[in-house]
N, C-alpha and C positions, 0 to 999 in steps of 0.2 A: 079811573077815578083816583087810584093811588098815585099815578103819575102826575095828575093835575094838582093834588094836594102837595106832593113833593115840590112841584114847581112854585106854588104859592109860598110855601115855607122857605124854600131856597131864595126866592126873590126878596122876601122880607129880610132874611139874613144878609143877603148881598147888599141890599140898600143900606142897612146899618153899617156893614163893613165899609161901603163906599163913602158914607158920610164921615166915619171915623178916620179913614185915610186922608180925606180932604182936610179935616180939622187938624190932624197931625202935621200935614204939609204946611198949612198956613201958620200954625203955631211955631214951627221951626223955620219959617221963612225960606222954604226951599225955592228952587228956581221956578220961574214963571211957567216954563214949559211943563214942568211936573204938576203944576196946579191945575192945568187944563185937562183933567181927566174926562173922558167922553161920558156923557150922561146915560148913554145906552149900555154901558158896561154891566150894570147890575142885571139887566134883562138878559144879556147874552150868558152871563154866569148862571142865572137861574134856569136856563135851558140845558146847560151842560152838566151842572152839578148833580141833578137827579140820577144821571147815568154814571157819572164819574165817582160819586161818593161810595156806592156799594162796592165798586172795584177797589177803591182805595182802602176801605175798611177790611175787605176780604184779604187784600195783600198784607195789611198790617197784622191781622189775626194769624195769618199763616207764617209771618216772619218772626213774631214774638217768641215762639218756642226756640227758633234757631238762635235768636239773640241771647236767650237764657243760657243755651248750651255754649254759645261762643265765648261767654265771659264768666263761666261759673266754675272756675278752678278754685278749690279750697286748699290753701297751703297748710292748714293746721295739722293734718296727719304727718306731713313730711317735716314740719318744724319740730313736732314732738319726737319724731324718729331721730332727727339730727341731735337733739338734746340728749336723748338716751345714748346715742353712739359716743358722744363726747364724754358723758359720765362713765361709760364702760371702757374708755381708752381706745376706741376705734377711730383714730384721728383721720386717716385718709378717707374712710367711709363717711365720716361726718362732713368733711369738706364737699364730698360729692353730692350728698343729699341737699346741703345748702345751695349748691350750684343748680340742682333741679328746681328748688324754690325760686331762685333768681331767674331761671329760664322760663318757667311756666306761668308764674303769677303776672297778671296784667297790672297789679297795683304797684306804684312806685315805692310805697312804704315797705312792701314785702321784698321787693328787689333790693332796696337799700339795706334792709335788715340782713338779708342773706349775704350780701357782699361784706358787710361789717363783720358778721360772724365768721365768714371765710377768712377775712383778714386777721381776726383774733386767733384762729387756729394756726394760720401760717406764722404769725408773729410769736405767740406764746408757747406753742407746742412743737412746731416743725422747724424752727430756726431758719425761716425763709422770709427775711424782712422785705426784700424787693417784691416778692409776690404779695405780701401783706399791703405794702404801699400801693400796688396796682389795684388791689381789691378795694381799699379805702378810697382811692382816687376815683374809681368807677362809681362807687356809691355816692360820692359828692357830686358827680355829674348827673346822676339820676334825679336827685333832689337835694340841693346843698343845705337845706335848713330843716330837714326832718329831725324829730327828737332822737330817733335811733342812731343818728350820726354823731351824737355827743361823744361816745367812746371812740368812734372812728377818727375824729379830729384829734382827740387827746393822744391816742395810741400812735397815730401817724406822726405827731409832733415828737413823741419820745423816740420813735425809730429814726427819724431824720436827725435828731440830736445825737443819738448813738452812732450814727454813720458819719458824723462830723459835718453835716449839711446845715450849718448853724442858721444861715439866712432863711432857708426854707422852714426850718423848725420854728424860728421866731415868728414868721408869718402865719404858720399853722396854729400856734398857740394863741396868737392875737385873734385870729378868726374864731377859734374855739371860745374865747372869752367874750367876743362880740356877739356871737350867735347864741351862746348859752351863758348868760350873765349869772345865773344862779346854779351853775353846774356843781355836781358833788365834788369834783376835783379842781375847783376854781383856785384854791390856795396853792395846790401843787403846781398848776400852770403858771401862776404869778411867781412862785419860787423859781421855776425853770427860766422864766424871762429874766429875773434878777440875776440868776446864775450865769446865763449867757452874756448878760451885759457886763458882768464883773470878771469873767474868765479871760485870760490872755494866753497866747501861745497855742491856741487850739484852732487849727485851720480846717477848712472844708476838705473832706476826703479822708480824714483820720478816722479809723474804725474805733468806736468807743464801746460797742456792744460786747457782752460777755456770754460765753457758753457755760452752762452748768458743768462744774468740774467734780471729779471724784473726791470724796472725803477721805478715802482710805479705810473707812469703817463699813462693815456690813450693814446695809440699810434695812429699815423696817418697812414692810409692804402692808398697805391697808387694802384688804380685799372685801368687796361687797359680796357676801355669801348668801344673803336672803333678802327678800322684799315682799311684803304683804300688808294688806289693810288690817288683818288680824294675825299677828305673828305668833306662832306657837313654837316654843323651844323646850328641849329636854336636856337635862344635865345629870351627870352621874354623881354629883356632889352638890353641896350648898353653893349658892351664887352670891357673891358680894356685889352690891349695887351702889354706885356713887353718882350723884347728880353732877353733870358737867355744866349745863346751861340752865340756870334756875328759871322756872316759870313763876309768874306773879301769884298764881293760886296753888303752887306746889307746897307740900309739907317740907319742913326742913329736915336735914340729915339724910343718912343713907338707909339701906335696907338689906336684909339678908333673906334670900329666897330659898325655900327648901329644895332638896333634890327632887327630880321628877319633872313633870310637865308644868310649864308656866305660860302665861299669855301676856302679850303687849299690844296695845292699839293706840290710836291717836284720838284725843278728844279736844276739839278746838285746835290749838297749836302745841299741845303738850302730850307727852306719853303717859299712858296709864299702865302701870305695872304692879302686879300683886295687889290689885284693888286700890292702889294709891295713885294720885296725880303727881307725876314726877316733873322733871324739867323737860326742855326741848330735846335734850340728849342726855344719855346716861352711859356709864361704863360698867360692864359686867366682867368680873374676874372670878376664875375658878382655880383651884389648886393645881400645881404642876402635875402632869400625868393624867388629869381628869379630862372628861370629854363633854362636848355639847353638840347637839344636832338641832336643825331647824326644820319645822313643818314635816313633810313626808320624805324629805331627802335622806338617803342612806349615808351620806357623807357625815363624818364627825370631825369636830375641830377642837383645838385647845388654845389656852392662852387668854388674851384679853379681847374684849368685844366692845364696840361702840354701837349703841342703838340710837338712831336719830329719826326725827319726824321730817319727812319730805312730802308736803301736802297731806293727803290722808293715808299715806303709806309709812310703814315702819321699815327702815333699812338697817340690816345687821352687818357691821363691818368688823372683820377679824384682823387684828394687828399681830403680825408675826415676822420673824426674820426672813430675809430673802431666801436663804438656803433651805429653811423649813418649808417655805412656800413652794419652792421648786420640787421638793420631794413629793408634793401632791400634784404638781403640774405635769412632769415628764411622763409618768405612767398613764395619766388621763389623756395625754395628747398623742402618744406613740405606744404601740403594743410592747409590752415588757419582753416579748419573745424576740424582738429585733436585736441585731448585733450591737455590741458595746459601743463601737465607733458611731453608729447612727444615733444611739441614745445619748452619747456625749454631745454630738452636734445639736440634738434637740435641746439639751440642757443649756448650751451656750446661747442658742437662738432665743429660748424662752427667758433666760436671764437678761439678755440684751434688751429685749422688748420691755420687760418689767422695769428694768433700771432706767431706761429712757423715760418711761412715764413717771416713775417716782421722783425723778429729778425735776419734773415740770408740773407737779400736781400739788404744790404746797397750799394753794388756795382752795383746794377741793376737799371734800369730806373723805374721799377714798381715791386710791390710785388706779385700781383695776377691778373688774368684775370677775366672778368665778365661772361664768357660763361660756357657751361655745362662741359667743360673739367676740370674745377676746381670746383667752386661752383657758381651758378648763382647769379648775383647781379641785382635785378630788378629795381634799382633806388629809387628816393625819395618818389614816390607816391605808391610804392608797400606796400601791407600788410593791416592789420586791427587792431583794438584796441586789439584784442586777441594776434596777433603775436607781436605787439609792447610791450605788457605787458610781454610776454615770454622773450624778450630781456632785458627789463629794470629790471625784477625781478632776472635775473642772471648776472647782470652787473659785468664785470671784472672777472668772474669765468671761470677757464680753467681746463683741465685735465693735470695731471703731472705724470711722471713715472721716478723714480730714480733722482728726482730733475730737470727734464727737461720737457718742454711742449711737449705734445703728438701730433704727426702727425696723427690727428684723421680722418680716412677715414670713410665714410658712403655710403650706397647704398639704393636702393628702397625696395628690397625684397630678402631675403636670400634663398628662396625656401625650408627652413626648416633646413639648415646647414650653419654654418659660416665657412669661409676658412682662412687658414694660408696665410699671405701675400706673403711669399716666393714662394708658389706654383702658385701664380698669376703673380708676377713680378720676380725680381731677388734679390733685396735687402730684408732684413729681419728686421722688428721691433719687439721687444720682447713682446709687449702687444697684439699681434694678435695670435689667435690659432683656431684650429678646435673645434667646439662644436655644440651641437644640438640647434635649434632655432624653435621649432615647433609652437611657438606662432605666427610666421609670417604666416604660412599656415592656422592656425585656424582663423586668422584675415581676410585674403583674399587669395582665391585660385588663384594663378597666373601661370597657365600652358599655354603653347603656342606651336605653330608648324608652320614651313614654309619650303619651298624648293627652291632650286636654281640650275641652270645648271652648268655643269663642265666648260663651257666657261666663265660664270660669275666669277667663282673661279679663272680661269686662268687669266682673266683680272685684278682681284685684286692683284694676285701675280706679274703680270707685273708692276703694279703701285708701288709695294714694291721693285722693282729692279730685279726681276727674269726674265731672257729671256727664256720663255718657249712657246711652241706652244699650248699645251692643257693639260687638266687634265683627267686622266683615272680612278682614284679611290681616295676615301678619307676614312680613317678609324681612329679609336681611337688608339693612341699609348699606353697610360697608363692613369689610373685614380688616383686621389689624395685620401687622407684619408677621405675627406669630400664627396666623390662620384663624384666630378667634373672631367671634362676632364683635365688631366694634360698635355698631348701632343697629337697633331694631326699629322697624317702621310698623306701627299698628294703625290700621285704618278703621275708623268707627263710622256708624251710621248716623251720627249727630256731630254738629260742630262742638268740639270739646274745649279748646283753649285758643286764645288769640295768637296771631303770629308773633314771633320773638326775634329780636335782633341779637340775642345772646348766642355764644358758641354752643356746641353740643353739650348735653342733650337739648334738643329743640323741638318745637312744634311748628309745622309749616303747612301751607295749602298745597294739595296735589292737584295739578291741572286736569288729570285724568280721572279724578275722583269726585263724587257728588258730595262728599263730606270732608271732615277734617281728619288729618292723620297726626298721630302722636309719635314722635321719634325720641328714643332714649338710648343711653349707653347699654351695651350688651349685658354687662354685669348688673346694672340696675334692674334690667328686665328679668335676669336670672333670680335675683333676690326677691323681686316682686312675686314671681311664681313659686318660689321656695327653693332654697339651695339644696335640699335633700332630694328634690325631684329633678330639677335642671342642674345637674351636678357641676357643669362647667360651661363656658361659652365656646369651647372648642367643639363645635357641633354644627349640624345642619337643621334648618327649619323647613317644613313642608306643610303648606296650608291645604287642607282637604275638605273644601266646601264650607263646613261649619266647625271644624276642629283643627288643631295644630299638632303635628307629629314632630317630635324633637329627638334626634339621635346624635350621640357624641362620645367623647372619650375624656378620661380624667375626672378629677374631683377637686373642686376648689377654684380659687381665682387665678392660680398659675404664677403668682408673684413670690419670689424668694425660694426657700428650700422646699423641694418635693420630698415628703417623708418616705414614700416608696422608692424614690430615686436615691435618697440617702441610704436606705437599706440595701439597695442594689450595689451601690458603690462600696459599702462596708463588706458585703459578701465577696466582692471582687478584690478585697485587700486594702481598700482606701482607709486612711486614718481620719479621725475627727477633723483635723486641720485641712486635709485635702477635700473633704466633703464641704466644709464651710467656704473654702476658696472657690469651689465650683459654683456654689449657689449665691454667694455674696462677693462677686468679683471686686477687686481693688480695696477690700476692707482688710483690717489688721486684727489679729487676736491678741488682746492685751489683758492684764490683770487689774481689775478695778479696786479690789480689796483683798 
């Protein structure tokens, strides 16, 4: 009876479809042969559809979940992470995370945004204009008219002009104005076109770009020392408060806070401090020699502070001189018991990194962050006479390559091999290379092992934006020349992300697998699991049914100076200069101020 009812219903539906098709054919005056549809077609379809429809519906219902998993990568967590990395001065790490967004997201808007952001970091912070142009160009190919490309066109035009490629710059600025007629930098683009039209004697191929130069004066470093939605700070004396950026509903004038504990939070877009609505940012000043601490941190700070509202968070930024800053960095990054030459090398590396960022952060609210993501700043009371001597004896000395300050990375222990930065992240700095570093192993044996379940890995992947149910296996994709894990392949039991045409890290289909695999760089996998657990990528992976065992050597990314290696060289009689020459080849030690 059910079959008979299905046939009657299907025959009625097919008759209606048949008449509709004939009407469309006649209305559109299609060929005569197409008009002669056989009259028995609805009857045949009515016999077939009762059997075919349940199968079709069942197939669709079974396939819908896989479709949801196939295209349900959420880039928001990685975008937020990339923004935080840029804010804290972790430039190479920032580029790498944007490259992950570009790789995994199926949306052209996300891929274009990621490429533009990569181009911005290459251009504004890494002094790599060619890489920036390549990123902007790739973004324009993804979708040439997306709103996010507004900055890409403008910045590309500026780079081309600075390189002396006037014709290309002119065309890029014209495209920018054509596609974004109400752009925020429209007047600047028009000015650049007028300037190119009026300039003479400037030929293509002339380098017009400029690299930040030393001022000869000790710079001020702006360090983000605390961040909270309800920021509590304690001072040993009264605090003078001056409003920097006035809010419309703020009371006029400054404020003097009593010694002891005070609170600051955000209401709307304004700071509330001492029970008063203040501006969007305020300056706190305490007398010389006095101390201030934030939240539960034991570190104490002195000098001048900027409190500013970032969303619903209050950020505290300590302003202090470079050498004062380093007095709190060196003992926080390297044991004070290390040899003087190793501590001096650490001071030079930390100073070079900080100076690199301060010379390129004019448009930001702060230059560096005080946490382990960048280089730890332990405050005024950190250190000993030995660490203070290491800083003062190297005052103003930095590493330079090709006339530019070096972005001097360092890590705890190389495991016996140094790594090329391009294998760890995406950007490439010319002074990092693969080389042996056995002195680190001879100084300290740092081998380690741990395991975790597939569900733990799946949870971390979900935190990164992958909608997966579980992990069925993990294996090494490839190794780098240093022996580290270059890529990791994670096989899931659901389709997680669509295929990508981008370079590594990538997602691709495995013909031997029933599901989707996610492939990412080894260091990205390490950071996803936690750098305190997976201490380096100089390791082995062993999948054991439903868990992963990881065993390796070293601690850190392996790029730049190994701190334990520096100590080993110092114990062997090497000087600060010799240590730096080993870990940063082809660089020069110069005095910036």
